[in-house]
N, C-alpha and C positions, 0 to 999 in steps of 0.2 A: 731118398733120404727123406723120413720125415723128422720133426725136431728131436723126440726121444733117441732116434737112431744116433743125430747129430752129438748131442747131448752127452752119451756114449763117449762118440769118438774122440771130443773134446776130453774127456776125460784120461782116457788113454792117451791120447797125446801128452798132455799135460805133465803125465805121472812118467813117461816113458822120457819127455826132453829135458825133464828136470825142473821144469820151471814150477816156480809157486804162482798163487793167486796172486800175491803180493804183483809180484812182477809182470804177469798179465796185466794187473791194473796199473802200472807205472807207466805201462808202455804204451797205452791210451790216454793219461792223466785222469783217469777217475778214481773213484774211492772204490776200495778193497771191497768191500759187500758189494756195494753197485754191481763191478764188474766180474762177480763169483756169479750173483743171481741170475746175472744176464747173460753167461755163458752154460748154467745150468737153466738157463730156458724162461727164465722169468720174467726176462726185461727187452726188447726189440733193440737192437744194436746198431747205432744210423753205420753208415756205409763206409764212413771214411776209419773209426776204429776197427771196422770187420774186419774191412782190408789188412789192416795190421796184426791183429787177432788172428787172422789166416796164415798168416806169413809166421810168426812165433811160431804157429803152432804145427806147421806145416801142414797145414788142411787145403785142399783143393779151390783155386777160388770160386766156384759153380755153388757152395754153401754161401754163399754170404747173401745173399739175395733172400735164404730161408732165418740167417740171424737177424734179418730187419724185420722178420715176421710180430707180428701184435700176437705175443699169447696168450692162452688160456690160463691164468695164473690158482695158483695154490691147488692145482686139482690132484694132488698124490696125498689123499689125507690118509690112507692105512699104513704110511709113513711116521706119524704123528706116535703108532701104538707100536712099532716094532723098531725106532730106531731110539736109543737110549736117553741120547743126547736133542735130539727134538721136543721126546717125549716130555724130558725137565723142564720146556721151554714153555708145552704147555701146560706141564703142570704148574709153572709158577706165574702165570695168566690167571689160570684157574685160580690160584689159594691169591692173590694179588690183583687182580683184574676188578672184582668188585670195588677191593679199597679206589682204585687207581682212579677208574669210575666216579665216585663218588668225591674224591680229592676234584678231577677234573671242574667237575660242578660245581664245586664249592669253588676254587678259584678262576674258573672261567665259565660260568652259569648254563644253560641247557645248551649242551652240544657235544660234538664229536671231536676225538684230534683225527686228522686225516692222515691215511697212508698212501696218498695219492701227492699231495704235495710233503713230502715226507725223505728225510733222510734216517740215515741209522752206520753208528761204529761199530768197534770191535776194539777190546784195547785188553793188554795184561796188564796186571795189578798184582806186585809184587807183595807176597805178605808172607811172616814168621811159620804160619801154623800151612801155609800153600799159597801156591799163585792164583789170583781172581780173576775170572773173566767179570769185562767191567762191557758189557751192551748199553748205548745211549740209542732211543729214539727218539725223534726230533720231527713231530708231526705239527704240523700249523692246524692252530682252531679252527673247526667250523660251530656259526652258531646256528642252533636250527631257527630256519626262518618260517613260520607258518604262514603260507600265502597261498592261497588259493588260484589256481589253473584260472584264466576267463574262458 
């Protein structure tokens, strides 16, 4: 079994068991976005958490080492053009990314927001014109350090 096969099996087991992503996250005391991304193959899952998730999902314990492997992240670029929700996130960054970049530089200096030292959260906000999706990106600022190697 490879990671893609395991991801499909996880999706099937989650749905057939009636578990929500939040319930799985609560079981391992991790944020729901991290847990969902990890189960979709974007993070290695430490063994203690993997053991709990395998039990909750009714998976064979033999997949635990595969859950702990370091993934190749963000490789499914085709999904961005075919899935409307993911496409809209790309669209939001295409429209607002340059402004966010300018504001990061204006407020912090020459550098970037880390996606490694990072957290992300999602929330639902009620609104009279329809519920709102609130996504919070929380990344450490990393200044560029122009130092040459010896």
